[in-house]
C-alpha positions in Angstrom: -6.4 -16.7 16.7 -4.5 -13.6 15.6 -1.2 -15.4 15.4 -2.9 -18.3 13.5 -4.4 -16.0 10.9 -1.2 -14.0 10.6 0.8 -17.2 9.9 -1.8 -18.2 7.4 -1.4 -14.9 5.5 2.4 -15.2 5.6 2.3 -18.7 4.2 -0.1 -17.9 1.4 1.7 -14.6 0.4 5.1 -16.4 0.6 3.8 -19.0 -1.9 2.5 -16.2 -4.2 5.9 -14.5 -4.0 7.8 -17.6 -5.0 5.6 -18.2 -8.0 5.6 -14.5 -9.1 9.4 -14.2 -8.6 10.0 -17.2 -10.9 7.6 -16.0 -13.5 8.3 -12.3 -13.5 11.8 -11.7 -12.2 13.5 -14.8 -13.7 16.6 -16.8 -12.8 19.2 -14.5 -14.4 18.1 -11.5 -12.4 18.0 -13.6 -9.2 21.5 -14.8 -9.7 22.8 -11.3 -10.3 21.0 -10.0 -7.3 22.6 -12.6 -5.1 26.0 -11.4 -6.3 25.2 -7.7 -5.8 22.8 -7.6 -2.9 25.2 -5.8 -0.5 25.6 -2.8 -2.9 21.9 -2.6 -3.5 21.1 -2.9 0.2 23.4 0.1 0.9 21.7 2.1 -1.8 18.2 1.6 -0.5 18.9 1.4 3.2 18.3 5.1 4.0 14.9 5.1 2.3 14.0 1.7 3.9 14.9 3.0 7.4 12.7 6.1 6.8 9.8 3.9 5.7 10.2 1.6 8.7 10.3 4.5 11.1 7.2 6.1 9.6 5.4 2.7 9.6 6.1 2.2 13.3 5.1 5.8 14.1 1.9 5.3 12.1 1.0 2.2 14.0 1.4 4.0 17.3 -0.2 7.2 16.1 -3.4 5.4 15.0 -4.1 4.6 18.6 -4.5 8.2 19.4 -5.6 9.7 16.1 -9.4 9.2 16.8 -9.1 11.2 20.0 -7.3 14.0 18.2 -9.8 13.9 15.3 -12.7 14.3 17.7 -11.0 17.3 19.2 -10.9 18.8 15.7 -14.5 17.7 15.1 -14.5 17.6 11.3 -16.9 14.7 10.8 -17.6 14.2 7.1 -19.4 10.9 7.3 -22.9 12.2 6.4 -21.5 14.6 3.8 -19.9 11.6 2.1 -23.2 9.7 2.3 -25.2 12.6 0.8 -22.7 12.9 -2.1 -22.8 9.2 -3.2 -26.0 8.0 -1.7 -26.6 4.2 -1.8 -23.9 3.2 -4.3 -22.4 0.7 -1.9 -25.8 -1.0 -1.5 -26.1 -1.1 -5.3 -22.7 -2.7 -5.5 -23.5 -5.3 -2.9 -26.7 -6.2 -4.8 -24.4 -8.2 -7.1 -23.0 -10.3 -4.2 -22.6 -14.0 -4.7 -20.5 -16.5 -2.7 -17.8 -16.8 -5.4 -17.5 -13.0 -5.7 -17.3 -12.6 -2.0 -14.6 -15.2 -1.8 -12.6 -13.5 -4.5 -12.8 -10.0 -3.0 -12.1 -11.3 0.5 -9.0 -13.1 -0.8 -7.9 -9.9 -2.7 -8.5 -7.7 0.3 -6.4 -9.8 2.7 -3.8 -11.8 0.6 -3.8 -9.9 -2.6 -3.2 -6.6 -0.9 -0.2 -7.8 1.0 1.2 -9.5 -2.1 0.8 -6.4 -4.2 2.8 -4.4 -1.7 5.6 -6.9 -1.1 6.3 -8.3 -4.5 7.4 -5.0 -6.2 10.0 -4.6 -3.4 11.4 -8.0 -4.3 11.2 -7.3 -8.1 12.7 -3.9 -8.0 15.5 -5.1 -5.6 16.4 -7.5 -8.5 17.1 -4.6 -10.8 20.6 -3.2 -11.1 19.3 0.3 -11.0 17.9 0.9 -7.5 16.0 4.0 -8.4 12.6 2.2 -9.0 12.9 0.6 -5.5 13.8 3.9 -3.9 10.9 5.6 -5.6 8.5 2.8 -4.5 9.7 2.9 -0.8 9.5 6.7 -0.9 5.9 6.6 -2.3 4.9 4.1 0.4 6.2 6.5 3.0 4.4 9.5 1.5 1.2 7.5 1.4 1.4 6.8 5.1 2.4 10.3 6.1 -0.3 12.0 4.0 -2.9 9.4 4.8 -2.3 9.8 8.5 -2.7 13.6 8.1 -6.1 13.0 6.5 -7.1 10.6 9.3 -6.2 13.2 11.9 -8.2 16.0 10.2 -11.2 13.9 9.0 -13.6 11.7 10.9 -15.4 9.3 8.6 -17.1 6.1 9.4 -17.4 3.4 6.8 -20.7 2.2 5.2 -21.0 -0.9 7.3 -20.6 1.2 10.5 -23.2 3.8 9.4 -25.7 1.4 7.9 -25.2 -2.0 9.6 -28.8 -3.0 9.0 -28.4 -2.4 5.2 -24.7 -2.9 4.3 -23.5 -6.4 4.8 -20.2 -7.2 6.3 -19.7 -9.8 3.7 -16.1 -10.8 4.5 -16.5 -11.0 8.2 -19.8 -12.9 7.9 -18.2 -15.4 5.6 -14.7 -15.5 7.1 -15.0 -14.2 10.7 -11.4 -15.2 11.5 -10.1 -12.2 9.4 -11.5 -9.8 12.0 -8.7 -10.9 14.3 -6.2 -9.5 11.8 -7.9 -6.4 10.5 -8.9 -5.0 13.9 -5.2 -4.7 14.6 -4.7 -2.1 12.0 -8.1 -0.6 11.1 -10.0 2.1 12.9 -13.7 2.7 12.3 -13.2 6.4 11.9 -10.2 6.2 9.5 -11.7 5.4 6.1 -10.9 8.7 4.2 -8.9 8.1 2.1 -8.6 4.4 1.5 -5.0 3.4 2.0 -5.7 0.0 0.6 -6.6 1.8 -2.7 -3.8 4.4 -2.6 -1.0 1.9 -1.9 -2.3 -0.6 -4.5 -2.7 2.1 -7.2 0.8 3.4 -6.3 2.2 0.0 -7.2 0.2 -0.1 -10.4 1.4 3.3 -11.5 5.0 2.4 -10.8 4.5 -1.0 -12.5 3.4 0.9 -15.6 6.5 3.1 -15.5 8.7 0.0 -15.2 6.9 -2.1 -17.7 9.9 -2.3 -20.0 11.8 -4.1 -17.3 8.9 -6.2 -16.1 6.2 -6.4 -18.9 4.4 -9.3 -17.1 4.1 -7.4 -13.9 2.1 -4.4 -15.1 -1.1 -6.3 -16.1 -1.0 -8.3 -12.8 -0.5 -5.1 -10.7 -3.3 -3.3 -12.6 -5.8 -6.2 -12.1 -4.9 -6.4 -8.4 -5.1 -2.7 -7.8 -8.5 -2.5 -9.4 -9.6 -5.5 -7.5 -8.4 -4.2 -4.2 -10.2 -0.9 -4.8 -13.4 -2.7 -5.6 -13.1 -5.0 -2.7 -13.0 -2.2 -0.2 -16.4 -1.0 -1.5 -18.0 -4.4 -2.2 -17.1 -5.6 1.4 -18.7 -2.4 2.8 -15.5 -1.1 4.3 -15.0 2.1 2.3 -17.2 4.6 0.4 -16.5 5.3 -3.3 -15.3 8.7 -2.3 -12.7 7.1 -0.1 -11.5 5.1 -3.1 -11.4 8.2 -5.4 -9.4 10.0 -2.7 -7.1 7.0 -2.4 -6.4 7.1 -6.2 -5.6 10.8 -5.9 -3.3 10.2 -2.9 -1.5 7.5 -5.0 -0.7 9.9 -7.9 0.4 12.6 -5.5 2.7 10.2 -3.7 4.2 8.8 -6.9 4.8 12.3 -8.3 6.5 13.6 -5.1 8.6 10.4 -4.7 9.9 10.7 -8.2 11.0 14.3 -7.6 12.4 13.6 -4.1 14.4 10.6 -5.1 15.9 12.5 -8.1 16.8 15.5 -6.0 17.5 14.2 -2.5 18.8 10.7 -3.1 21.1 9.9 -0.1 22.9 7.4 -2.3 23.8 10.1 -4.7 24.8 12.4 -1.9 27.2 9.7 -0.5 28.6 9.1 -4.0 29.2 12.8 -4.5 30.8 13.1 -1.1 33.1 10.2 -1.9 34.1 11.7 -5.2 34.8 15.0 -3.4 37.0 13.3 -0.9 39.0 11.6 -3.6 39.6 14.9 -5.4 40.7 16.6 -2.2 43.0 13.7 -1.4 44.6 13.9 -4.9 44.9 17.6 -4.5 46.9 17.2 -1.3 
């Protein structure tokens, strides 16, 4: 069942990518990208390799993070509940089948799309800096998020109040459990990485709105929808979402500074120029 659901997600997201690429990126940029893809791949390869390495490590580390967290013993679940009370119950009081269908779609398909499409869109730009900042921000989200998961034990609303908080998505679309249980852990809800990564995309979409004016409103709507979906579906607390927004801004700020100061592409370019100067001097 997991493979079946995964293939379904890939097919739906692929269709969304094709439509969005045609509407947002455009044929002219696509043609130029085809001609220059090798140069752009070389420019972003170091950052991509770092992100891939961190992602693989994150996937493995999440298997042991709960054990480490319990050794530290910093369980904030009830402190979070005391701070926000029954906000999630209030939010779920507005539940209807169409709203549940929308937020379930956004949580699964929309979230994957909002992470993948900017990679495609920024790769289609001659300047690779936006893509390098995006990949760096993704990496920082995972690194800092994993650090929080190690330090903080926090159960989600539907785990703490199963008799009150409805598992709306899983009750309506039980097949999605086969997918989410591969990446989610019950004790890893603070902060919400769904929120932080989606907001990261929206912030960078705002910064690149001159290049892609159509993308920013789409990214903003999806980011807000993803954040709301995590609460409406009973997966995250509102405090998790607020922390996710904060993590997004921290990650974007750091990635902007790191890419400008420690760009490996710039280092290679500088080294190449230095070699040419030395060669001419000889």
